[in-house]
C-alpha positions as CSV (number, residue, x, y, z in Angstrom):
1,M,-156.2,104.1,273.9
2,E,-153.3,104.7,276.2
3,K,-150.5,106.2,274.1
4,G,-146.8,105.5,274.5
5,Y,-144.4,108.3,273.3
6,E,-140.8,108.5,272.4
7,E,-138.5,111.5,272.1
8,V,-136.8,112.2,268.8
9,K,-134.4,114.6,267.3
10,C,-134.9,116.6,264.1
11,A,-134.8,114.3,261.1
12,V,-133.2,117.1,259.0
13,C,-130.4,118.6,261.1
14,N,-130.4,116.2,264.2
15,A,-130.9,119.2,266.6
16,D,-132.8,118.8,269.8
17,D,-134.0,122.3,270.3
18,T,-137.7,122.8,269.5
19,E,-140.6,125.2,270.1
20,L,-144.0,123.6,270.9
21,I,-146.6,124.8,268.3
22,S,-149.7,122.7,269.3
23,K,-150.7,119.9,271.7
24,K,-153.6,118.8,269.5
25,G,-153.9,117.5,265.9
26,Q,-156.9,117.0,263.7
27,F,-160.0,115.7,265.5
28,N,-158.4,116.9,268.8
29,I,-156.1,113.9,268.9
30,P,-153.3,114.6,271.4
31,L,-150.1,115.3,269.5
32,N,-147.0,117.4,270.2
33,V,-146.4,119.5,267.1
34,V,-143.0,121.3,267.3
35,L,-140.7,123.4,265.1
36,C,-137.0,122.8,265.1
37,K,-135.3,126.1,266.1
38,A,-132.2,125.2,264.1
39,C,-133.8,124.5,260.7
40,G,-137.5,125.1,260.9
41,L,-138.8,121.6,260.3
42,G,-142.2,120.9,261.8
43,Y,-142.6,117.4,263.3
44,L,-144.1,115.5,266.2
45,N,-142.0,115.3,269.4
46,P,-142.4,113.5,271.5
47,R,-144.2,111.3,269.0
48,W,-146.1,108.0,269.4
49,N,-143.9,104.9,269.6
50,E,-144.2,102.1,267.1
51,K,-146.7,100.1,269.2
52,T,-149.0,103.1,269.6
53,Y,-148.9,104.0,265.9
54,F,-149.7,100.4,265.0
55,K,-152.6,100.2,267.4
56,F,-154.0,103.5,266.2
57,Y,-153.9,102.5,262.5
58,S,-155.3,99.1,263.3
59,T,-158.2,100.1,265.4
60,E,-158.9,103.8,265.4
61,Y,-157.8,105.4,262.1
62,D,-161.0,104.4,260.2
63,S,-163.3,106.0,262.7
64,Y,-161.7,109.4,262.0
65,Y,-160.7,109.2,258.4
66,R,-162.8,106.5,256.8
67,P,-166.1,106.4,258.7
68,S,-167.7,104.2,256.0
69,L,-165.9,101.7,253.9
70,I,-168.4,100.8,251.3
71,S,-167.0,98.6,248.5
72,D,-169.8,99.6,246.0
73,I,-168.6,103.2,246.2
74,I,-165.0,102.2,245.9
75,D,-165.6,100.1,242.8
76,T,-167.5,102.7,240.9
77,K,-164.5,105.0,240.3
78,S,-163.0,104.8,236.8
79,P,-159.3,103.8,236.7
80,E,-158.5,107.0,234.9
81,S,-159.6,109.0,237.9
82,N,-157.0,107.3,240.1
83,T,-154.6,110.0,241.5
84,I,-151.6,107.8,241.3
85,Y,-152.3,106.7,237.7
86,K,-152.8,110.4,236.7
87,R,-149.4,111.3,238.2
88,L,-147.7,108.5,236.4
89,L,-149.4,109.4,233.1
90,K,-148.5,113.1,233.5
91,H,-144.8,112.2,233.7
92,D,-145.0,109.5,231.1
93,L,-144.2,106.8,233.7
94,V,-147.0,104.3,233.0
95,P,-145.4,101.0,232.3
96,E,-146.7,98.8,229.4
97,N,-146.2,95.5,231.3
98,V,-147.0,95.3,235.0
99,E,-146.5,91.9,236.6
100,S,-147.3,92.9,240.2
101,I,-148.5,95.9,242.3
102,L,-147.9,96.4,246.0
103,D,-150.1,99.0,247.7
104,I,-148.7,99.9,251.2
105,G,-151.4,101.5,253.3
106,S,-154.0,100.4,250.8
107,G,-157.1,101.2,252.9
108,A,-160.1,99.3,251.5
109,G,-158.3,98.7,248.2
110,E,-159.6,101.5,246.0
111,N,-156.3,102.0,244.2
112,L,-155.8,98.2,243.7
113,L,-159.3,97.8,242.2
114,N,-158.6,100.7,239.8
115,F,-155.2,99.3,238.8
116,Q,-156.7,95.8,238.4
117,K,-158.9,97.3,235.6
118,L,-155.9,98.9,234.0
119,F,-153.5,95.9,234.4
120,P,-155.8,92.8,234.6
121,N,-152.9,90.3,234.6
122,A,-151.0,91.9,237.4
123,K,-150.7,90.2,240.7
124,L,-152.0,92.6,243.4
125,E,-150.8,92.7,247.0
126,A,-151.8,95.0,249.9
127,I,-150.3,95.9,253.2
128,E,-152.9,97.5,255.5
129,P,-153.1,97.6,259.3
130,S,-156.8,98.5,259.7
131,E,-158.8,95.5,260.6
132,E,-162.0,97.0,259.0
133,A,-160.1,97.8,255.7
134,K,-158.7,94.2,255.7
135,L,-162.2,92.8,255.6
136,H,-163.0,94.9,252.5
137,L,-159.7,93.9,250.9
138,E,-160.5,90.2,251.5
139,K,-164.1,90.7,250.1
140,N,-162.7,92.1,246.9
141,E,-160.0,89.4,246.3
């Protein structure tokens, strides 16, 4: 995939003075990891532009991070093992009544399937750019 890049300033202090740390990310994906010399924030610069990010998450992400999306494995987890649910529970933030749940970056829908067991009357929605993950989401509707 040909990648488009854009220059950005530091999101914390708005400085434009960086030191290059690495030109490769995980899986040797070409990235420009820099440190802001003014405040120390690590970030990508230049970073992929919006079109490149969308294309990567739509067509390539799964091959690196989710090589096999198998709904049987996803559905076998107990709701109580869901990381998000455990965090909410730990801070006493689990609502009694849930009307709807939106999962942004839902992958194949593991979190939604778990929340469906916990809140069977809630309307579930997902936003996911991966074409492969969307197929699994539709299969589990």
